[in-house]
N, C-alpha and C positions, 0 to 999 in steps of 0.2 A: 825806824824804818825797818825791820826784822828782811832784811838782804839772803837766809836759807830757805830756796823753796820748799815748798813742800814735801813735791814729788820726790827729790834732791833724799831729806831726812827722814823719809821713809822706804828708800829702798833699802830691799832687805839684805838680809845680815847672815840670815840661814836659809836650807834649804825650806825650813819646817814654816817658815816666813814667806815662800815666794806662792802668790794664789797661780792659782788653776798651771796645766803642764805636771799631772800629777800620774804621767806615765812618763815620769822623766824624771823626777822630783820628792812623787809620794813617798811612800814605805817603801815602796816595793817599787818603786821607778827604777828602770835601767840604767842611768845613768850614776844614782844613788848606789844603787848595789854596785852599781862599775868602782864609784871609789871606794865606799868602803871596804872595796876584795887590793886597795892600793892599787888599784891601773890610771891610770891616765891618759886618754888615748890623742890624738888628735880628730880636730869632731867640727862641725858644721854645723848650723845652728841655724836654720828657715824655717822664715812664718810671716805674716805683719807687721805693723811698727806697736810697740807699748804691750809685747806680749813676756819681755822677762831676759831676753836675750842675754845683754849684757852684764841685769844682775846674775845668771846664772854664773860666767865666765869671771865673774869676778869674789862671785863662793868658788866656786870649786878651783880656785887659784889660792883661795886661804884655806880651804879643806886643806888641800894637798902642802901647801905649804913652798908653793911657787912665785917667785919674779914677779908681779903684772904688768904686763905693758899693753897698753893699749891705740890705736890710731884707731880713725875714718876715714878710712881710701878714701868718701866725698875730697877731701882737704889735704889726703897726708900723700906724699911724692918716694919717690924708688928713693932718694937720700932719707928719711927720714925711717925707712924699713932699714934701711943701710943701718946706717949709726945707734935703733939699737940693738940687732940681728951683731952691729960689730962686740958687742956689750956682752958678749956669752963668753967669750977671749977672758976675760978678764974679771967679772964678778963671779964674785964667791957667795957660793946658797946652795944648800943642802939640796932644795927642792927643784931648782930647775929653776926657767925662764917659759911664761907661760908669753903667751901674744895672743892679743885680744884688734884682729884687725873688724870691724862694722863695716855694713855696708861695700863689701870684696867684690861686688857687680862692677867699682864703678874703676877697679885696675885693671888694668890689659893686662895679653898678654904675659910681657915681656914682666912687669911686677911681680902678677903669681910665681912665674917661674923664678923668679929668684929670693925666690921663699925655699926654694925643696933645697939646698944644698943641707940647709940649719937641721930642718924637721929629717933631712934624710940622717944625718947623726946623732940624731934625738936631740943637737944642743938647745932644741927651742921643740916647747906643746904648740902644735897652732888652733886658734879655734876662732873659728869665722865667721862675720850672721851673714846672711842675707832678707829683703824681703821680697826675692824674685826666686824663678827657680833655680838650685843649685848648677842641673845640667844644662843650664841656654850660660851660662856665666863665670861659674868657675874652670878652672883651666883638668882637665881629666886626671893630669899626674898631679896634685893636690886630692880631687873627693878618691879615687882611690889606693889614696893612704890613709885616709880619715873617716870616719863613722859621722851618718844626717838625723843628720833631731827636729821632728818639727813641730814647731813650737803653734800650738792652736791659738785662733779668742780665744778671753779667758768669757768665762760663764758669765751670765751678770750676774749668781750667788753669789760666786766666787769673787767677783768683783764687788758687791759692798763688803768681803772682808779687809780690804784695803781702806774701803772711805768712813769706816765705820774708826780704825786708826789713825787715818786723819782728821775724822773728828777729835778725836781727843785726842793729838800734837795741838794739834792748833788751840784747844781752851784751853791747856795748861801752860803754851809757851806766850795765849795772848792774854793767860788772866778770865777766862770769860768762862760760859756754861751753854752756849749755843744749844740746841737742840736740830733736829730733821727725822725723818719720819722713815720710817726702814723701805715706806714708796713711794718716794722721792730719792732716796738712794736709789733704787731698781730704774728711778725712771731715769740717771746719774749713766748708770752702768749700759741698760738697753741702749739708750743713744746713741752711748759713744764706740757702740761694737765690737767689743772686748778687747781695745785698747784701753789698760788701766792707767798709762801715765795719761794720758787725755781726761780720762774718769778724774784723775787725782788732780789736776790743774782747772776740769772744771769746774769741781767742787771748793776749791780752793777759792778758788775768785767767786762764789758766791755765797761763801762761810762771811767774807770780807760787806757782800753787800747786801745779806740778809742783818733787819735787826737782832732778833732774838733764834726766830726757827726761821729756817731754811726748807723755803717751799720751794712746788715743781715754775710754779709763775719766777719767782727768783729767778734756778739755773735757766729758764729760756732768755734769760737777758744778755745771755753769755751765749747760749748753746744754738742758729740757727739753724734749725733744721733745714733744709733747701728741699723742699717736693715729699718732706719727710724718708729721705734717702735713709736705708735701709740693706739685708741682703736681700729681698728682694722686689726692691725697687735697682737694686742691682744687676741683675739675671736680666731687670725684665727690660731697662734698658738699654744692654747690651746687647740682646731679643731683638727689637725696635731695633735697633742699627741694621742687623743682621739680613730680616724681613725684608726691610729699606731697599739693600743692595740687591736683594738677590731681586727681588719685586723690580728693579731699575731705575729710582726714583731717584736724583740727586738734591730734589730740596732737601726729603730728607734724611738721604743721610747728612748730610752738612747739619743738620737739625740736631742731629743726636751724636755725630761727633760732636758738635758745639758745650750739650747739652751735659755729655760725660765729664767734660773736660773742666766745663766750671764747679766738677763734682771732686776735681782731685784726684779722676780715674785714667790720664797717661796710658800705665805699663798698662790697663786693662785696653783702653781702645787701641792698642797698638798690637798685643794676643787678638783679639777680634779680628782687627783683618786681614790680617795674615792669616788667621783660621778661610776667610770668606775667599780671599785668593786660591785660594786650593780648594774651599768644599765647592763652592756654586759658581767661578768664572773657572777657574781647572781647565783646561783641555784645552777648551771654546779662544784662551789667549794667555797662554804660561808666560809671558813676560811679562806679562798683570806680578806674580808671584815675586818674581825677584824686583822691581818696580817700588810695589810697598816693602816688603823689607825695608827695601832704600830708605823709603820715607818715616819709616818706622823707629829704623836705626839717624835717621835723622832729628826727630822728636825729642829725644831721650837727651840725643849729647845736645840740644837745643836746650830744652826744657820749655816750660810757661814763661810769655806765653807765643810765641814762636812757633813752638808746637805744632799748633793748631794748621796752621800752614801746612805743613807737607802730610801729616795726617787728613786733611782736608782732600788735597790733592790725590792722596789713595783713596780715600770715598768713595770721591766721585769718579775720578779715572775704574773702580770698579764694578759701581752703576751704574754706568753706559758704556759696560764691558759686554760680550756676547757672554752668556750663562753658559754652564756645561756643568753637571753635577757628576758625569761618568765617571774617574778615577775616585771620588768619595764612595761612589758603589755600589765597585766592582773590590773594593780594599773590605769594606763594612760585609759582603759576602765571603770572604775568604778568611776575613774573622772569624763566621761563622762557623764557617765547614770546620777551623784549627779546632773553634771549642767545644763542637760538635767528638773530636777526636778524628776526624777525614785527612785525608792526606799526612801519614808519619813517616811509612819509609817513602824518599826519595827516588826517581829514580837511577840506578847501578854508574852509566853510563853519562850521569854531570857530577857523580859526585869526585870523583880524582884522573887524571891520567893515567894511570894503575887500573883502572877500567877500560876494559875494550867496549867499543861500541860506537864512542861518541863521532860525533862528524861535527868539523870545523866548518861555519858555513862561509868562513872568508875563501877557503875551496871551492868554493860553487860560483855557476851563474849572479850575477844580483848579489847572487855574499847570504843567499836563501840554498837552507835545504828543512827536507821536511824533517821532522825527528816529532819523540815525544817530550816535554819539558818536565812536564803534572804530573803527581805523582798517579799510579794505574788507577788507584780508585778514585778519583775526580782526570781520567786523562780525556773525557767529553767537553769538561765544566767551563762554560761560558763568565767568568768570570766580569769582562772589556766590552759591551757594547757603544759603536761608535755613537757621537754624540749629530747633532743632525749641524752640527757649526761648521764656517766655510775651513779650520781649522781641520778639526777633526777630520772631514770628507778629507779633503788632502790626503791626509793620514793612510786616509780607509785605502781611494785608489790606493797609493805609493802602495799597500800592502798585499791590495790584489794582485797588483801587475806584479810586485816582482815572485809573488806563491805561481801565478799561472793562473789564477782566475781570471782575471779581466785581458780582453783582447785589445 
């Protein structure tokens, strides 16, 4: 039995062998040009799985002559990090140490802070990767010392190049001459949604199941497309979830959470629920956003299948809560004015204690004094309009009382 997995055997060894990511590693790619100039900096790679993040880190280490160490944050501990970093005191190499940490979003703040000492003094060059938004999951001090690079889903025509190499390698290893059409290669590439690793694994399975020619029927035996799930379906289902909650339908909300989770969309559900809590429920029930955030964090910590429980909790809470989009509308209108160049000059009395004229509200009855806060060209603008729900009406009554607008 062949014990070498095709995906690992075909892992690119040079930038020219990487499929996709031409903006980073093509002839004029920014990382390629940076390395050609002799510069290697701390980097954060972010993007979907199977797009070449780990491979790129290995090639960078090889091209720069650095000693490469790799950890996966899902299983590594702080002691693992320290064991590697302590070796920088006695390892002799001209190129230095390149430490690659995959899925760094699973390291907590303390673990990430432990890296700073070593990247500060240059003993270690750090490359991290994540499938999440780095600004949400990576310690700000690491971000400020790193360059961020986005890895994009690989286009089908680029993925096909990797599949052709897989066919040549498998035929050579197995001593056979199996064939596959361009249409079938494109079918595999499209169905795996830009994940090259997944595409190669699917192709390998189909290769060993085929007699002579690998066909779409062979591929379908290994790749069950649940509901024809693609990018459009992804966004359609998230839209269905949001519209169901906005429409106060808890049954539909529970269904779409279950549907999305069955397709492996845990992170997308968490993101969308947090948007809904602030966009559609908003000020009508502000604590719903707090509970939703807690449920989403619980879900990510628990993982499936238990994650379904806190996410259902959040979705049904939001569906049954009073609704208000007043904050959403207010910030959109303010953004529109900013994009049109309005409000550039803020009132001088707000800028600094050195400027005279600012009135300290706590020195006045009800901790309120009327003064201008908006820029001059927007001084009469109203962005926020009170919602009709109980919470916002209570806040409105309070505002009217302190301003003397209501007896």
